[in-house]
Residue, then its C-alpha position, 0 to 999 in steps of 0.5 A: x827698474x830693479x828687476x824683483x827677485x823670485x821667492x816661493x811665497x804668497x802670490x800676490x806680493x809678486x805685482x804690488x809696486x813695492x815688490x816689483x816696480x757687427x755680428x748675425x744672431x746665431x742658434x744657440x750651441x747644441x749642448x751633447x746629451x749623452x756621454x761620448x761613445x754611449x749612444x748613436x744616431x739612428x740611420x734615418x728611415x726608409x718611406x715609401x709615400x702611396x697616394x691616391x689619384x683615382x677618379x674619386x679624388x675629383x670630388x670633394x670632401x662629401x662626395x659631391x662636386x668640387x667647388x670653390x668653396x669646397x675644393x676636391x680631394x685631390x687639391x686638399x691632397x696637395x695642399x696637404x702634402x706640400x704644407x706637411x713636407x714641402x713648405x717647411x724645412x721640418x722633415x729635411x734630412x729626417x728620412x729618405x722617400x720614394x714616392x708613387x701614386x695610382x696614376x702618376x709615377x705609378x712604379x718604382x723607379x717609374x721612368x713615366x714623363x716627368x717622373x724620369x725616376x726622380x721618385x726612386x728613395x733619396x734623402x729628403x732635402x735639396x734637389x730630392x725634394x724638389x723633385x717630388x714638389x714638382x711630382x705634387x704638382x703634377x697628379x691629377x684624379x682619373x680613372x680606378x682605384x688599383x690599390x693593389x699595385x701600389x703596394x705590390x710596387x711598394x714591396x717589391x721595391x723594397x726587396x731590391x738589390x744591387x746598386x739600385x737597393x734603396x737599402x744602400x748607404x746612398x740607393x744609386x750607389x754601390x754598398x756592399x755593406x748596407x746599414x742593417x738596423x735601418x726601419x722601413x715604412x709605407x704610407x699608403x693614402x686612399x679615398x675609398x675601397x680598391x675597386x679593379x686591379x688593373x694598372x692600365x686600361x691598355x689591357x693588352x699589354x698584359x699577361x695578367x695570367x702570368x704576371x697577376x695571378x703567378x706574381x701575385x696571388x701565388x706569392x702573396x696567399x693567405x699570408x696572415x691565415x698561414x702559420x710561419x716561422x718569422x725570420x731570425x734576429x742576427x742575435x738575442x739582443x735584438x729581438x725575440x725568435x717568433x713563430x707565427x701560429x694561427x691556432x694561438x690566442x696571440x694572433x687572433x686580431x691579424x689572422x682571417x680565412x680569406x686568401x687571394x682569389x682570382x677572376x676571370x673577366x672576358x675583356x674586348x672578346x679575351x678572357x683576363x685572370x684577376x688576382x685578389x689578395x687582400x691587402x691586409x695580407x699584402x701588408x702582414x707578408x711585406x712585414x713577415x717577409x725578410x725583405x733584404x735577406x743577405x742584410x742581417x737581422x738587426x732592427x731592435x725591438x724597441x716595444x711602446x709597450x713592454x710588458x704583457x697587456x690584458x684585454x677584456x670585453x664582457x666575459x672575454x679576456x686575453x693576455x697578449x705578449x708585447x711581440x704580439x701587440x699590434x702596438x710594438x713591431x718586434x720584426x728584426x728583419x728588413x720589412x715595411x711598416x705600412x700607415x694607413x689613411x682612408x679619405x672621405x666618409x667612404x674610406x673612414x667608416x664602414x657598415x657594422x655587419x655585427x660581426x666585423x671589428x668597428x673602428x670606435x674611440x681611435x687606432x686601439x679603441x672598443x673595436x681593437x679589443x673585440x678584434x684581439x679577443x677574435x669576437x668580431x673578425x674581419x670581413x672577406x674583401x676579395x669577394x665581389x658577390x658579398x651581399x650585406x644589407x643595403x639600401x636597395x639599388x646599390x650594385x654589389x660589387x660598389x657595395x663591397x668597394x664602398x661598405x667592406x674594402x674600407x675595413x682593410x685599410x685599419x687591418x693593413x695597418x694592425x698587420x704591419x704594426x702601423x696605424x690608420x688615420x681616418x679623416x673626412x676632410x682635407x684639413x684633417x688629412x694634413x693632418x694625419x700626414x704630419x702625425x705619420x711623419x712625425x712619428x716616424x722621425x720620433x721613432x728613428x731619432x731617439x739615439x740607440x744606447x750602447x752598454x757602456x759604463x763610466x766612472x770618476x773619482x775623488x780622493x780625501x786625505x789619504x784615508x778614502x775614495x770615493x767613485x761615482x759611475x753610470x751604467x747606460x744600458x742593460x738591454x738594448x731592446x727596450x728602455x727598462x734598466x737603462x742609465x743608473x748611477x752610483x757612488x762607492x767608496x774605498x778605503x785608502x791603505x798605505x804599504x811600505x816596502x820591508x827592503x826600503x821604509x821610504x818605499x811606500x805604495x798605496x792599494x785600495x779596498x771596498x770601504x767596510x762602513x758601507x756595508x754588503x750587498x746581501x742581494x750580490x756575491x763578492x767581490x761586487x757585494x759591496x753596497x754603494x748609494x744606489x744599492x741604499x737607494x734601492x733597499x728603501x721601503x715604502x715607508x721610507x720613500x715617504x719620508x725621503x728628504x727631497x727639496x725643491x723651490x717653487x719660485x718664491x721659497x724653499x719646498x718639500x718636492x711633494x704633491x699637494x699643499x702650499x709648502x709643496x709644488x705650485x700649481x703651477x709646477x704641478x701642470x708642468x709634471x701633467x703631459x696635458x691637463x687631462x693627464x692626471x699622472x702628475x702626481x704619480x710623476x712625483x712620486x716615481x722621481x721620489x723612488x716610488x716604482x709601483x707604477x713602473x711598466x713591470x708592475x701591474x697596470x705599470x705606465x712609467x720607465x722601468x729602471x734598473x735603480x732609483x739612482x739615475x746616472x751619474x756623468x759629469x757632476x763632480x763629487x764634492x767632499x764637504x768635511x767639518x770646517x777647516x779653513x784658515x780664516x784668521x778669525x776669532x769667530x770662524x775658530x769657534x765654529x770649526x770647534x763647534x763642528x768638528x764632528x759634523x757628518x762629512x757628505x759627499x754632494x753630486x748631481x745626478x740625471x734624475x733630476x736632483x742634486x744628492x747628499x750622501x753621508x761620506x761616513x756610510x753612504x746613506x742620503x741625508x738630503x735631495x734637490x730638484x731645482x726648479x728648472x728641471x722641473x719642466x722635463x722631468x715627465x720625461x724622465x718617467x717616459x717609457x720612450x726615454x731618451x737620454x738627457x742631463x738634469x743635475x750635471x753640473x759641479x756643486x761645491x761648498x764654503x763657509x761664510x758670515x752671514x752676520x756681522x764681526x759683532x755679532x757672526x753667524x757663520x753658515x755653510x753653503x752649497x751652490x750648484x749648477x746644472x751643466x748641460x742640464x739647463x741654465x742657472x745655479x742654486x744655493x742650499x744651506x747644508x751647516x748641519x747634517x748632523x754630527x757623528x755624536x749626535x750632539x747637534x741635530x741634523x736640521x735637514x727636514x722638510x719643515x725647514x725647507x725655506x731656510x735650507x733652500x737659499x735661492x734658485x735661479x734655474x727657471x731661465x728668466x735672466x737673460x745673462x745666466x747660461x749652462x754654467x759648466x766647469x768643475x769649482x775652483x780650489x785653493x792650490x793647498x787645500x783643494x776642500x776650499x772653494x775660492x767662488x765663495x769668498x768675502x768680496x772688498x765692500x765687505x760683504x759675501x758672494x759666490x763668483x762665477x762666469x755666466x756659463x753659455x747659451x744665456x739669452x744675451x750670449x754674452x760673457x758676464x761675471x757673475x756676483x751673487x751676493x750671498x747675505x743681506x738682500x741676495x742680490x746679484x751683481x753683474x760685471x759685463x764684458x760685452x754691452x748689449x747692442x744692436x746689431x748684436x757685438x761680435x763677442x756676443x754671439x754664441x759666447x759666455x764666461x767660464x769658470x773664473x780664477x782670483x788674484x788676493x794681491x793684498x793678502x787679506x783672504x778677500x780676491x781683488x782680481x778675477x781672471x776667467x776666458x770665454x768662448x771666442x778665446x778672450x781672456x778678460x780681467x776684472x777688477x773688483x778691488x774697490x770697497x765700493x762695488x760700483x767701481x768694478x770694472x773690465x780692466x784694459x778700458x773694457x779690452x780683454x787682456x789677451x784673445x787666443x787665435x790660431x791660423x795655418x800661417x799659410x797667406x790668406x788663411x782664416x784666423x779661427x778663436x779657440x775657446x777658453x773653458x777652464x780657469x787660468x793659474x797664475x804666478x808672479x813673473x821673475x825677471x820683469x814683475x809682473x803676473x803670469x797667467x796660464x791658460x788652455x785652450x778647447x772645448x767638448x760641448x756638443x757632439x761636433x766638438x768631441x770629434x773635431x780635429x781640425x782646430x787647433x788648440x794651445x797652451x798660453x802663458x802670458x804677462x800681465x805686467x800691471x802694477x799696484x800699490x796700497x792705499x793708505x787713503x782714510x776710506x780705502x785703507x789697505x785697499x788695492x790701488x791701481x798703479x799706472x805710472x810703470x809700466x802702464x798696463x797693457x794687453x797682449x797677442x800671439x804675435x809677442x809670445x815665444x813658441x815651444x814645440x816638440x823636439x825629436x820623435x815619439x819615445x816609447x817607454x820601457x820597463x815599468x814605463x812600457x805602454x806609455x809614449x814620452x816626447x820631449x818639448x823645446x827648451x826656448x827661453x823667454x826673455x822678458x827684458x832686453x835692457x842691456x843685451x844685444x840681438x834680442x827681442x823681449x817676449x811677452x810669454x810663450x805659446x805651445x800649440x798642443x801636437x795631437x790632432x783634436x788636443x785639447x785643455x778640458x781641465x784646469x791646469x795644476x802646479x805639480x807639487x807646488x811648484x813653478x811647473x805647470x801640469x798640463x792635463x791635455x786630451x782628445x776627448x772620446x767621442x763615437x756614437x753621435x746623435x746628431x750630424x749625417x753619422x749612421x750606424x747600428x752600434x755605437x763606435x766609441x773612441x776612447x779618449x787619449x790624454x796626455x801629461x805636459x810638464x812646463x815652467x809657467x815662466x818660459x814654458x821649458x822643462x822643469x829643471x829637476x827629471x820628473x818622468x821616467x822613460x826606461x821605468x827603472x825607477x831613476x830620473x836622470x839622463x836616461x830619460x833623455x829629458x823627457x816632459x810629456x807622456x800619454x796618460x789616463x783619464x781619471x786618477x787617484x793621486x797619492x804622495x810620499x816623500x818621493x815620488x807622486x802616484x797617479x793611479x789610472x782608472x785602467x789600473x796603472x800607475x805612473x810614478x813621477x819624481x817629487x821636486x826634491x827642495x819643495x817640502x812636503x805636502x799632501x797633494x790630494x786631488x781629483x781629475x775630471 
């Protein structure tokens, strides 16, 4: 067969004959919800569990004898602990646990038989959980109620230092630098007031005068009734420096006048001294004392109520600052927060003397207000002679035990910033344990946010650039002022060297058309989109155009009428039916800030800006129509809309897509996809933890919704949610208005139903998942998205991969028609089977690439990879859509795998998450399909350095002819006779690899590293050659540990040379997994630029990189074709150079390929 010659011309011609010749179901992929390095997982907390196994626990819930119908309290306790902590994995690895009871394992650690020291602090899972379960089985009711001993044991244990310190990374293992931000809790449960202070009936074994009085009473004292300076935080960012002042109106709820008392009691003809500190004093002591003075005080103050709160009762009122509000824990030092449970009628209520606070309407109800105001004061629980108005015949000592001392449980919780749970039944006891442990886990799984920011850039037409960005946090110690974002604009100015007019460089300067912010100082006073949104008045907010979809049609994102949010959607915006905040939340999302927590009566999170962070969504610039359709009606469309206002579209993590004017940065439209509405209450919560909402990258395209004879051209936008949710939506963005005002905008809420074309983000389609990836653009025109296209059946559609985490988990090509009935056609690469097909296990189709074989402007072939490394080829060339199929009889063209080469080693699949690129093969015809592997979807992906990733370029040897049949004239037809279309395997490929050592850059290229890649020759046809092995492509294993391809490969300067931007992704600050730290430990991305020819994988014939930085591209540059780079770049071009200005401020100057004609090459790298 005659080999075709190669010309730089339409790609499609090269592949014409005339020119050439059983798997288990897995869990969903846990997509990362934070940018790398911006947050980190809080250390799991220490928890001490102390429970009552005194004699009264043998009674039933009513205080009577136990029976089969009314089990003993001890039985309910054991059942509750087993159900909450043992018979479920819910809390496995969520905290570290130590435990004790009054009589069983009554020390920490305890060497009691059956305890054997196993009750000391350790991660709650595995063997430690088994030991806990065995202890629960062993406890039984006996003797008195020595509550003080449990408090003492817990507090003193948390003071332990050295190898057995509960604060060590692994208790029992030496740790020179224990985690300084780990929190600690004491869960204290009892069924009544304490009635003995003795841990044993063997009185003679204790010297109470020394042990009890000296160690307890004097150590504790009247802790909550004594003014003291509290431990100092390591730095102001962790929290305020506090003094506890008993004369302040801020502290009335904590303090009392009762300190420790001592009592002499004669037992067995011998005097013993009993110390009686209040349990409330003990709780305050272990909260206000630095339990580990040698560990830094770096537990961040994260208030649940971050603003002052005013309490009123009658004519009395007081305003409490956040640090003294018992709802908050401002302690930055190592301390104990005590949650208490009173079980049974006597432990869950107490006598009302009209002088003491009564627990009514919950933890923070009326009695709480009385105590805050000092109207009601705590009763003395140490006085055995207390005489209340009790029923005749009750002993005074018994009276105080049953009717006064339970009051201490509430006081204990308040003093240590915990909560009190009064319960009267075994079922309620179980619920209390679950609520306590759930709250502990929740308070310690909200990732901590660091002071990080980042940006993404796009440029346009050598005149302007636009950057999006975010700021993760300004205040570590509250949720206010976190996660703001912006879009900014700069003018691009060319600078001509006066000594050499051919030497042109560029600089950027803020765009004056966007204006100046009068509230900021130069040079940081140039307006951004956030500044413009923050300057909106209340009237502006009301009229702000924000659209959504109610499941049937487009609506205005407002609360109210049938043209606004539906009843179902309104219910989603109320946390509970009685919540009643749904309308306020809608207004909050729209920009109303009157109910943010820094405002009077505010209940929502305080924001830095109305505009939230923009992280992974790329800005799409949509100017006047300018595509190259050679159609008269489209030419008229171009002329009509030639002065259309250029727009910037970008997704934000405030739940909406934004559309801004590129001229001045003002917002023209916004859209809230229906699929994110259910998550919007989280966004306004004061306990907000970052998540993605509209994090996909939008794109627009022009299409004809009419016919050839009656055209109706329009511009549609397609948006996705990325990690924020499943699916996609389509908007009509044809008429944002014109700069001359001739064509008015139709962007209005009255037009909501016609502006919102469709919304498929509700997750109902089992084949639609989270769609990631930047849009696929035309090589010569980056403002043309190839995915919005006319198809061979004569209709217009958007073509996408179905993304990841769909219900079916299989790879599917989605062809969403945009005209007529707007049907969705699916071409599945893998059928739905039972059991599940192996290729439908955590899989999904990535962004596709398109091939127009007959140059009619309509794609005939689609190539796309999936997460299991399969490269699929879809044939959509027929004019009958029912004939569209997966090529190669449903098999992938190639499956990317890697193994170490060691005998017996496992073979790993290599995920493909970016679209391939295409060029004809000049040796034998056919098509080279080049792509890279790798993914960065989860936090685990970011730190994966074991998986090897690769760049591949393989040949698709399929040939085609042009149909002459009357029914399909001009359409592409598969030619199967010569050669037979065949799939490819890695063993049929030639390898390229790094040659020699790393070469440090010099001169202008200093601080860059360079490498040379091998120059092996790929032979595709051995006809007439001896000792020859034909190959079907080549591969290049990326050499850096963790390196992968996450951005679409491009052709350098319009040539045959692949410009491969690979990277080791940014990492650090994981919010999942086992890594624990107190500060984010971000690791910057390590990007690389590699230049290889698509057919051979060899070095470019022209030297492109400048190793020695002398501005000359010659042999002195050692033939290097790989270098380090910047993660983000703004690209410029002149007659001889490609200039890449990185986000670090560095410029890399690359030589252009001389034989190619100059053309603009403005691209976004993200």
